[in-house]
N, C-alpha and C positions, 0 to 999 in steps of 0.2 A: 935362842931358837930362831932369831932372824937371820936368814940366809940371803945372799945376793939373788936377785930375780933371775939373772942370766944362768946361774948354776942350776937353779930349780928347773927352768925350762929345758936345760941340757939333759938333766936327769929324766925329765918326762919324755923327751924325744927318744932317749935311750930305751926307756920302757916300751914306748910305742914300737920302736924298731924290733926289740926282742919279741914283742907280741906278734908282729908281722912275720918274723922268722919262724916262730913256733907255729903260727897258722899255716905257713907254707909247708913246714915239716909235717904237720898233721894232715894236710891235704895230700902230700906225697904218700904218706903212710896209708891213708884211705885208698888212694889210687892203686898202690901196690897190692893191698889186700883184695881190692875188687878185681884186679887183673888176675891175681892168684886164684880167686874163686872162679872166675870166668874160665881160665885155662883148665882148672880141675873139672869143671862141668863139661867143657868141650872134650877133654880127654875121656871122660866117662861116656859122653855121647857117642864119640867115634870109636872108642875102644871097647 
């Protein structure tokens, strides 16, 4: 069970990076959805 400390920290860093990437992707998805709703509302407003 005993692993080298360096390897463990490397794995943890990878997990943090993956979490950051997924957070960014989630933010982009929310932004795209919000923009889509906004465009839809504006098109209904002006159309």
